[in-house]
N, C-alpha and C positions, 0 to 999 in steps of 0.2 A: 183816514182816521184808521188807526189800528189799536190793538189791545196788547197788554204784557201782563203775564201772570207767573213768569218764572222767578224764582226766588233763589238767592244764594245764602250760604251760612245758615246757622240755627237761631241767631240771637234775635229777640223780639224787643225792639227798643221802645221806650215810652216816646222819645221824641227823636228819632234819627235825623241827622243833619251833617252839612259840611263834607261830602265825599270828595276823595281826591286820590287819583292813581299814583303810586310811587313804587318803584322796584317790584313790580309784578304783584303788588297787593293794594287792596283798596282800604284806604284810612278813612274813617269818619268817627262822629261823635254821637253819644246818646246824651242830650243836653241835661234833662232833668234827673237822669241817674248817675251823673257825674263821671261818664265813662268815656274813654277813647278806645276805638276798636280798630283793630288791624285783621282784614279778612284776606284769607288766601283762597282765590276762586278755584284753584286747581284741585283743592280737596275739601273746601269749605271749612277749614279750620280757622279759628278765631284766637287772637291774643288780645286780652282786655285789660285796660289799666283803669283803676279808680283814682281820679285826680283830686277828690275831695271838694270839688265845687262844681257849680253849673258850668259847663264847657261848650262854648259856641262853635268852635272851629279849631281845626288842627291842620298844620303844614310841615312838611320834611324840612330837615335842616341839611344844608350842603355838607357840612362836615361831620355828619351822623347826628342822630336824635331828632327829636321833634319839638316844635313850638306850639303852644296852644294859647287861646285867649277866651276868657270867661269871666266869672264873677270878680276875680281879683286882677284883671288886667292880663298882660303877657307874661308867660312863663316858659321856661325850658322843661321839656319832660324827657328824662333819660329811660329809654325803653328797657335797659337791662334791669335797673333798680326800682323803676316806677316812680322816683323822686322827681318833684318839681321844683324849679328854682325860679323865684321872682325876676322879672326884667324891668316892668315898668307898669304902672297904672295911672292913666290920665284923668280918671275920674274917682279917685280915692275919697270916701266920705261925702263927697260933694253931690253926688246923685245915687243914693242908696237903692232907688227903684229901677236903676239901670244894670245891665251886664252886657258883655261883649256877645255878638252873635256871629254872622258869617263872616268870612274873609279868606283871601288868597294872597300869593306873592306875585309881584310884577316880574317882568322878564329880567330886571337886574337884581332881584333878591330881596326886594324891599316887601315887608308884610303889611298888607293894606286890610284892616278890620274895622268894623263899626259896631256901634252900641245899639241897644233897644230899650226904648222905655216900656217896662213891664206893666205900668199903669196907663199907658198910652197917652203920655203927656206929649202933645203935638210938638215936634221941633226940639225936644229935649235931649235927643241923642246925637250922634256925629260920627263921621268917618275919620279913622286916624291911620298914620302911616309909621311903622316901627322900621328904623334904618338898622342896617347891620351893626352898627356901633352902639345900638341900645337906645338911641334918642327916638322919642315919640313926638310926632307933629300932628296937630289938628288940621285935616285937609278939607273937610266939607261938614259944615255945621248945619244946624236946623233940620235934623234928620229924626225920624220917629222909630222906625224898624228898619236898621240897615241889613241888606240882604246881598243877594248875587253880586258878583264882581268878576270881570274877566277882561282881556286885553285882545286886541287884534294881532294878527300875525306880524305885521310890521312894527307893532308897539307903538303906533300913532295915535290909537284911540283906546279909551277905557270906558267899559259899559258897567252901569251900576243901577241897582234897584233899591229904592226906599220904598218898602212895600206899601205903606199907606197912600202913596200917590198913585199906585196902580200904573206906574210908568216905568219904561225902561230909559235911563238917561244915557247920553254919550257925552265925553269929554275929549279934547284934543290933549294928547298925552306926550310929555317929554320924558322919554326914558332915561335920558342922562341925568336930568335934575329930579326927576320923579315928582313933576309938577303937573297939575290939570288946569285947563282953561276952557273957555267956550262950552258952557254947560247947555245942553239942548236935550229936548224930549224926541226920541227917535220911534218909540212904540208907545201907544196909549192902548193898554190892554183892554180897558173898558169899551173902548170905541171899537175893538176887534171882537167884541162879544164875550169876553171873559170877565165876569163880574166878581170873581174870587181874588185871592190874594197872590201877586207874583213873588215868588220866594227865591230859591237858588237857581243859579245860571250857570251854563257852559257855552263854550263857543266850539264850533267844528271847523274842519280844515277849509271849508269853503266860507268861513266868515259869518256864518249864521248862527243865530243865537237860540240855545234851548232853555226854556223856562219852566220850572216846576212851579205848579199852582197849589198852593196849600189852601185847603178847603175845596179843591176843585177836582181832585182825583186825575190830574192828567199832566203831561209834560208837553209843550208846544214848541214847535220851531218856527221862528220868524226870520225872514229876510232881513238882515241888518241894515239894508240900504233902502228898502221899499216899505218894511213893516209888513209884508205879505205873509199870512199864515202858509207855510209850506207842509207842515206835518203836525198831527196830533196824536198822541199816544195815551191810550186810557188805561187806568189801573184798577184793581178790585178794592180800593180803599180811598178814602177821600183826602187824607192828609199827605200828600206827596210834596215833600219838602225841599229836595235839592237833587241835582244830577251832576254826573261827571262821566267823560269818556275814559275808557280803560280797556284791559284786555290785550290780547295780540293785535298788534298794528292799531291799537286805539279804537277799534271798530265796534266795541261793545259799549252801551250807555247803562251805567248803574244808577239807580234812583232810590234815595232813602225816603222813608215814611214814619209817620207817627200815628199813635192810638188816639182815637177820639172816643171819649167815655160815652157810652150809652148806644154805641153802634155795634151791631153783630158783623164784624169784619175779620174773618178768620187769618187773613194774611197782613192786617195792619201792623205796622211796626218792623216789618221785614225789609231787607234790601233786595230790590228788583234788578234784573238784568235783561236787556233786549238789545237786538241788533238793527239799528235805524237805517242802514244802508249807507252811512257816511262815517268817516273817521273823524276823531277829535284831534287836539293838539296837545303836546306834552305839558306837563305841570312845571311849574318853577319852584324850586327850594329857597328856604330863607338863606341868606348869605352870610348871616352872622354867626 
């Protein structure tokens, strides 16, 4: 067990989420403040876009620009103008108490992102796949709080968290077709002694899973084959929301956090960075 208190940048997010390393910068979102942030760890400078809606996640686009998912579904974000252009919304008007939450792109450049029921209607959210041609497909229904998602290095396994279950799921993954099958539980976080909420997730070069625990103030590394706890990093604020490998040789772990009202936590809402002794894997951009 170790601790981390080093912060990057100056922004204090109400609810930081969705970090991803791209072109030597850390991209992440401040959901409740409608912000997408690009952080340069070299000098701590930040570029911030107000996208006019709660935004759950951001990914880079292969041919330039960004893609977000939030209150209004999937949209392109032009970093130069700050303008957003709608792509598709799979839940328009049908579920007003839902919004998009976490998501990432698979190795073929399809954007997988899921929704969250803000009123905690069990099973009322879902995981969707946005293809490069703009088509959105429902891939995994009966979700309540869609969160961390990542893929094994051989692209044969997809890992996924629906927070309410307090489990990490695995699926066989067909990278050619973008299909999942053989759902199974590989980690039951409650049985491992973590009774808080598994949130964002990253995978390292050894295939182990790093899970941020919301309300838990920690990021935990699990062996993806045995579910053994390999490492725990504690933080000086309780709302640790998501993590991503980045920096030189992908050897730094960046962790986003949120602010819990009523607690005296001076570093809450900041982006933390630590060096866990392993490297991560590169992120994938949206191919559309």
